[in-house]
N, C-alpha and C positions, 0 to 999 in steps of 0.2 A: 504494500500500500504506500509506503514511504517512497519507494522507487518511482511508483507511478505519479505520486505527488510532485516529486522533483522534476520528472519528465514534463508534466503538465505545466508547471511553473516556467520551465525553460521554454516551452512552446508558446506560452502566453507572452513571454518577454520578447518573442520573435528572434531569439538567439538560436539559430539553427545548429551551430556547432555544439552548444551546450545540450540542446535537445538530443542530438545524436549520441553524445557521451552518456546521458542518463538512460536513453532507450537501450543502448548496448549493455549498460550496467544491469538494467532490469532483466534482460534476456540471459545475462551471465548468472545472475542470482536465482532466477526463476524461469528456467528454459521451458518454453512451450511454443506451439505454432503461433499463438497470439503475440507473445512477447518478441519472438524472433521476427515476426511480420512487422511489428512496430519498429524494430531496430533497422530492418531493411528499408522501410519507408523513410525513416530519418536519414539513412545513408543516401538514398536517392534524392532527397531534398537538398543535399549539400554537395552533390557531385554532378558532373556533366558526362554522362555515360553515352558512348556510342552504341550501335546495334550489337556489336560483339560483347561489350561489357554488360549490356542489359540482359543478354542471354546468360551470361555468367551469374548475374544476380538471381535470375529465375531458377537456375540450377541449384543454387544455394537454398532458395525458398522451398524447392521440392524436397531437398534433403532434410530440412528442418521442420517440415509440415506446415510451412507458412503459406502455401497455396490454399486459400480458404474459400474462394468464390469462383463461379463459372467465368467471371471476367479475368481472374488470375490465370486460369487454364487457357482461356482464349488468347491472352497476351502471349503466353509461353508458346502455344501451338503455332500461332501466326508468325511469331519471331523465328521459330525454327523452320516454318514453311518457307519463309522468304529466303532462307539459306539452303533450301533443298535438303534439310536434315530430316528425311522421311522417317527414319527409325525413332528419332526423338519426338517427332509429332505423334506417332502412333503410341509410343510409351507414355507420354504425358496425358494424352486424352483417354487412353485406356485406364490409366491411374485415376483420372477424374471420374470416369464412369464407375469404376469399382467402388469408389467412395461415395457415390450418389451425388456428387457435386455437378457433374456434367450429365444431363438427362439424355436418355436414348433418342428423344425427339428434338434435341438441340440442333440448330443449323450447323454447329461445328462437326457433327457426325457426318452429315452428307457433304458439306462443303470443304472440310479440311481432313477429317480422319479417313473417309472412304478413298479419296484420291491418293492419299499417302500410302494406304495399305496396298494399292495397286502397284505402287512404285518400288516397294521394299525389296522384293525378290531380285528384280533386275539390277537395282541400285547396289545392293550388297554384293551381288555376283561380280559386278564391274570394278569393285574396289581393289586396289593393290593391297596385298597382305603385309607388305613391309616397305619401308621407304625406298629401298633399292629398286623396287618395281615401278616407281613413278617415272613416266615418260616425260620428255620435254625438259624444261628448265629446272623443275623441282625446287622452286624458290621457297623461301621461308613461309610465305603466306600460303602457298600451295600445300606444303607439308602440314601446316596447322589446320588448314581447311579439311584435309583428309582425317586429321586427328579428331576434329569435331564430329565428323561423320561416324567414325568408329566409336566415339564416346556414346553417340545416340544409339548404336547397336549393341551397347554393353560389351564391346570388345576393348576392355580397359587396358590390357597389356599392349595391344596394337596402338591404341590412342596415345599412350605414353611414348611409345617408340617414335611415332610421327611427330609429337610435340618436341621430343628431344632432337629429332632430325631437323625440325624447323629452327630450333635454337642454334644449331650448328651452322646455319646458312648466313651469308652476309645480310646485314640490315635486319636481323631478327628482332621482333618485338618481344623482348625477354619477359616482360611482365605478363603478357598474354600466354606465353609458353609455360611459365611456371604456374600460373593460375590453372591452366588446363591440366598440367601434370598433377597438381594437387587435387583437383576435382576428380580426375580419373582414379587416383589412389583412394580418395575418400569414398567414392561410390563403391569401390571394390572392397572396402573395409580394411585397407592397409593404412591405418591412421598415422603410424610413425613416418612412413614415406610421404604421406600427404602433408604432414606438418613441416617436414624438411623443405618441401617444395614451396609451401605457402610462406615460409620464412624468407624466401628469396624475392618475394613480390614487393615492389615499391610503387611510388607514384600514386595515381588516383585509385588504383586497385588495392592499395595497402589496407584500407579499412575493411574491405570485404575479406581479404586474406586473413585479417585478424579475427573477424567473426567466425570464419571457418575453423581457425585454431581453437577458439573458445568452445565452439560446438563439439569439436573432436575431444577436447578435454572432458566434456560433459558425458560422453558416451560410456566411460568407465567409472564415472564418479557416482557416489551414493545419490539416490533420488532426493531432490530438494523438497522441502515442505511446501505444501500448497499455499499460494498467495491468498491473503485474506480477501473475502468477497466484497467487503465494504471499503469505501474510500474515506479518508479523513475529510472533515469539512474544511473548505477553503477559508483562510482567515481574511 
């Protein structure tokens, strides 16, 4: 309750950085889909994320249970669809359906899920299984794009290999690569390797990497007591 009060006071003062700090502290002390969702919202309000970074945020939300509404799932699916990440589109919408958040008669099913399902088999069959199989220039961005595709298909080892190959190329966007490596390891449950990768992330992605590290620490920690249902009266 006190964490929420501090967060709300910071929000009322229009101090976005202070709001981000206390939202993150709340999620650290009382992890839940709601508190992590609030921390992500605060992070988004203080950062200028491009399309790739937005997808990285949505992946974190999925891991922490912060995808709570059909709008959240719609944003994730459409962001992945724009990048032709068919496996990720299918995975996130099927997750939303299984949780009863995305209804079977939602336009997302016909307009986004069904077309992606038709593409999956051919798309996956066309993927190079290792970086050495990439034809053409094999630039850093090309390698990382392949890594994103493998991440969506839950080929986590392959995703890591392609992110690492991308990092080895001239002009590599290091923070994108390490964020991808950390995410792949975290999804696979290799938390120590994930933390090592996230520790190398800097720049605008650093707060998200820090949230990932906090979440990983929570996975083996004793369950936190439930937050009080009532809020203190504002003074």
